[in-house]
C-alpha positions in Angstrom: -9.2 -15.4 34.7 -11.1 -13.3 32.3 -9.4 -11.0 29.5 -9.2 -7.8 29.8 -10.5 -5.7 26.6 -8.0 -3.4 25.1 -7.7 0.1 24.2 -6.8 1.0 20.9 -4.5 3.7 20.8 -4.0 6.0 17.4 -1.2 8.3 17.0 -2.8 11.4 15.2 0.5 13.8 15.3 4.1 13.5 16.5 7.1 15.6 16.7 10.0 15.5 18.6 8.7 16.9 22.0 4.5 16.6 21.4 1.8 14.5 20.4 -1.5 13.9 19.9 -3.3 10.7 19.8 -6.9 9.5 20.2 -7.8 6.2 22.5 -10.6 4.1 21.8 -11.4 2.6 24.7 -13.0 -0.6 25.9 -16.5 0.9 26.6 -16.7 2.7 23.2 -15.5 6.1 24.2 -13.2 8.2 22.7 -10.5 9.9 24.7 -8.2 12.5 22.9 -4.9 13.4 24.6 -2.3 16.1 23.6 1.0 16.4 25.2 3.0 19.5 25.0 6.3 19.1 26.2 5.5 18.1 30.4 1.8 18.9 30.2 -0.6 16.4 29.2 -4.2 17.2 29.0 -6.8 14.2 28.6 -10.4 15.0 26.9 -13.7 13.2 26.5 -15.5 13.8 22.9 -18.1 16.9 24.4 -14.6 18.4 26.1 -12.7 17.8 23.1 -15.3 19.6 20.8 -15.3 22.5 23.4 -11.2 22.6 23.3 -11.2 22.6 19.6 -13.4 25.4 19.1 -11.4 27.4 21.7 -8.5 26.4 20.2 -9.7 27.5 17.0 -10.4 31.2 18.4 -6.8 31.1 20.1 -5.4 30.6 16.2 -7.9 33.4 14.6 -6.5 35.7 17.5 -3.2 35.2 16.9 -3.4 35.9 13.1 -4.8 39.0 13.5 -1.9 39.8 16.0 0.9 39.6 12.9 
């Protein structure tokens, strides 16, 4: 039986109810994972860049609301 390649998980930020981690997949792809309470989102690299750009705009807009 052949050995399955491992996915290497790296925790980046973790709080009591939320966390962000990356997974280095056996095929070389890096995936990004965010969990907010009971909502989990998974992104491939290109999708993650789009999400980061959007979240940056959200943060900037929320700062203007104060």
